[in-house]
C-alpha positions in Angstrom: 118.4 85.7 90.9 118.5 83.4 93.9 115.1 81.8 94.8 114.2 79.3 98.2 115.6 76.1 97.9 117.9 76.7 95.3 121.8 76.1 97.4 123.8 79.1 98.5 126.3 80.9 96.9 129.5 79.3 98.2 131.5 82.6 98.7 134.4 83.6 100.9 133.3 86.2 103.7 136.5 88.6 105.0 135.8 89.2 108.7 137.2 92.2 110.0 140.0 90.3 112.5 141.5 89.0 109.6 140.3 86.3 109.3 137.3 84.6 106.8 134.4 82.4 106.2 133.1 80.4 104.0 129.1 79.6 103.5 130.7 75.8 103.0 133.0 76.3 106.6 128.9 76.9 108.0 127.5 73.1 106.6 125.6 71.5 109.6 124.8 75.0 110.8 122.7 77.6 109.9 123.2 81.2 109.1 121.8 84.2 108.5 123.4 86.6 106.0 121.8 89.5 106.0 122.9 92.6 103.6 123.2 96.0 104.8 123.7 99.2 102.9 126.4 101.3 105.6 127.8 101.0 108.7 126.9 103.5 111.1 123.6 104.6 109.5 120.3 105.2 111.3 118.4 102.0 109.7 121.6 100.1 109.7 123.2 100.5 112.9 119.3 99.8 114.3 119.5 96.3 112.4 123.0 95.8 113.7 121.6 96.2 116.6 118.8 93.8 117.1 120.0 91.9 115.9 122.7 91.8 118.6 119.9 91.6 121.4 119.0 88.5 120.0 122.7 87.4 119.4 122.9 84.5 122.5 119.0 83.3 121.5 120.4 83.0 117.0 123.3 81.0 119.5 120.9 79.5 121.1 118.9 78.5 118.2 122.1 77.1 116.5 122.4 80.0 114.0 125.7 82.1 113.1 124.3 85.4 112.0 126.6 87.9 109.6 126.1 91.3 108.5 127.8 92.3 104.6 128.2 94.8 103.7 131.3 96.9 101.1 132.4 99.2 104.1 136.2 98.1 105.0 137.2 95.2 108.0 138.6 98.8 109.9 135.2 101.0 109.3 133.5 97.6 111.1 135.8 96.8 113.6 134.5 100.6 114.6 131.0 99.4 114.1 130.9 97.2 116.6 133.6 98.9 118.9 131.2 101.3 118.6 127.8 99.7 119.2 129.3 96.5 121.0 127.7 94.2 118.5 128.0 90.4 118.8 127.4 90.1 114.9 129.7 89.4 112.6 130.2 91.8 109.9 131.7 90.8 106.7 133.9 93.4 104.1 132.3 93.0 100.4 134.6 95.3 99.5 134.9 94.4 95.9 131.2 93.0 95.3 131.6 89.9 94.7 129.4 89.0 97.5 126.7 91.6 96.6 126.7 90.1 92.9 126.9 86.3 94.2 123.8 87.0 96.1 121.7 90.1 94.2 121.9 93.1 96.3 124.0 94.9 94.3 120.6 96.0 92.5 119.7 100.1 91.1 118.4 102.2 93.4 115.8 105.7 93.4 116.5 108.2 96.1 114.5 111.7 95.4 114.7 111.4 91.4 118.3 110.3 91.1 119.2 106.5 90.5 122.5 104.9 91.6 123.9 101.5 92.1 123.5 99.7 96.4 122.9 97.5 98.2 119.3 95.6 98.5 119.0 95.3 102.6 117.8 91.8 102.4 118.2 88.7 104.7 119.4 84.9 104.0 118.9 82.6 105.3 120.4 79.1 105.4 119.8 76.4 106.2 122.8 73.0 107.3 122.2 71.3 104.1 123.7 74.7 102.5 120.1 75.6 100.9 118.6 78.9 101.0 115.6 78.6 103.5 114.0 81.6 103.0 115.1 85.2 101.8 113.5 88.2 102.3 114.4 91.6 99.9 113.4 95.0 100.5 113.5 94.2 104.4 111.6 96.3 107.0 114.7 96.8 109.8 111.9 97.1 112.7 110.8 93.6 113.4 112.7 92.0 110.6 115.4 90.6 113.4 111.9 88.8 115.8 111.2 87.2 112.2 114.6 85.7 111.2 114.8 84.4 114.5 111.6 82.8 115.0 111.9 81.2 110.3 115.5 80.0 112.2 113.2 78.2 114.9 111.4 76.7 112.4 113.7 74.8 110.3 
C-alpha cells in the first residue's frame, strides 16, 4: 500500500485522444491523480465537474489534474463531451494503474462483494513523491480540499 512520501509509481496514462503521458513526463510539475469508479454516474460526474470548475485554479497553481477509471477512451470522450470537462481522463482498461496505486479493492454493496475502484486521490509533488493521499473520498468539497493542498506545496 502506497503512503505519503513514497515515490509515485511511474505508470503510463493513456488519454482519450490516443496520446499518453506518464508520471515521469510530469516531473517538475504537480500532478493530481484522482481515481473514480465509472464515467457518467452521479458521484463520478459530480467529482469531474468539481475538478473542471476549478481547472483554471489548478493550472494557475501549476498542477495537472488527471482522472483515472477503467472506462475506454471512447467512453471518456463521450463523458468529456457531454459535460464539457476540462480535466484529462486516463483509461485503465487492464487495471494496471489501479493495481499500481492500490485502488482496485474489494467492495461491498447491499451484502454483495465485488472488486471495484476505490475513489481515491494522489497529490504528487514536483519531486515525483506522493505528497498527500485521500482514500474513500467523499465527493462534496473534495476538489476544493485538493486545490488547497496543491497551493500549500
